C-alpha positions in Angstrom: 105.3 -65.9 124.9 106.6 -67.4 128.0 106.1 -65.9 131.5 109.3 -67.1 133.2 110.4 -63.7 134.1 109.0 -60.1 133.3 113.0 -59.0 132.5 112.4 -59.7 128.9 109.1 -58.2 128.6 108.7 -54.5 127.5 106.5 -52.1 129.1 104.1 -52.4 126.2 104.3 -56.4 126.2 103.2 -56.0 130.1 100.4 -53.7 129.3 99.0 -56.0 126.5 99.2 -59.0 128.6 97.3 -57.0 131.5 94.7 -55.6 129.0 94.1 -58.9 127.6 93.4 -60.6 130.8 91.0 -58.1 131.7 89.1 -58.8 128.3 89.3 -62.3 129.0 88.0 -61.7 132.6 85.2 -59.6 131.5 84.1 -62.1 128.8 85.3 -65.6 129.8 82.1 -67.2 127.8 84.1 -66.1 124.5 87.1 -68.0 125.4 85.5 -71.4 127.0 87.1 -74.2 124.9 89.9 -72.3 123.7 92.4 -75.0 124.4 90.5 -78.1 123.8 93.1 -80.7 122.7 95.9 -79.1 124.3 97.8 -80.3 127.2 99.1 -78.0 129.9 101.7 -78.9 132.3 102.3 -77.0 135.8 105.7 -77.3 137.2 106.2 -75.7 140.7 109.7 -75.1 142.4 107.7 -74.5 146.1 104.3 -76.0 146.7 101.9 -73.1 146.3 98.4 -74.4 146.8 96.5 -71.3 145.6 98.3 -70.9 142.7 98.0 -74.4 141.7 94.3 -74.4 142.1 93.9 -71.0 140.2 95.9 -72.5 137.4 93.9 -75.8 137.5 90.8 -73.8 137.5 91.8 -71.3 134.3 92.9 -74.6 132.4 89.7 -76.4 133.1 87.7 -73.4 132.0 89.8 -73.2 128.8 89.1 -77.1 128.2 92.7 -78.0 128.2 94.1 -81.3 130.0 96.3 -81.1 133.0 98.2 -84.1 133.4 98.9 -85.0 137.3 102.4 -84.6 137.9 104.3 -84.9 141.2 107.9 -84.5 142.4 109.8 -81.6 140.8 107.5 -78.6 141.4 108.3 -75.5 139.1 106.1 -72.7 138.3 106.2 -73.2 134.5 103.3 -73.8 132.4 104.2 -75.5 129.3 101.6 -76.1 125.9 102.0 -79.4 124.4 
C-alpha cells in the first residue's frame, strides 16, 4: 500500500495503519531487521529536514539501505 494521498484510503485502512504503527512503536525489537536486503528511496518535493531524518532513522532501524539521492526531492518512499 502506498501513502501518496489518503484520498484512496478507507477509514478502516487508516485505522489499521495507525494501529500497526502503535504496535511497531511499542515493540520495535520485533521489527528490527525487517527490511534487511531491501533498498528504499526517499524523494522530497520540498526540503524537510525533520521528515528526512525521521525516515532515515526508521529505515536504519529496519535494516534497509537508503541510497543518497540529490536534486528532485519528493516525499515518496519506494521499495525496490
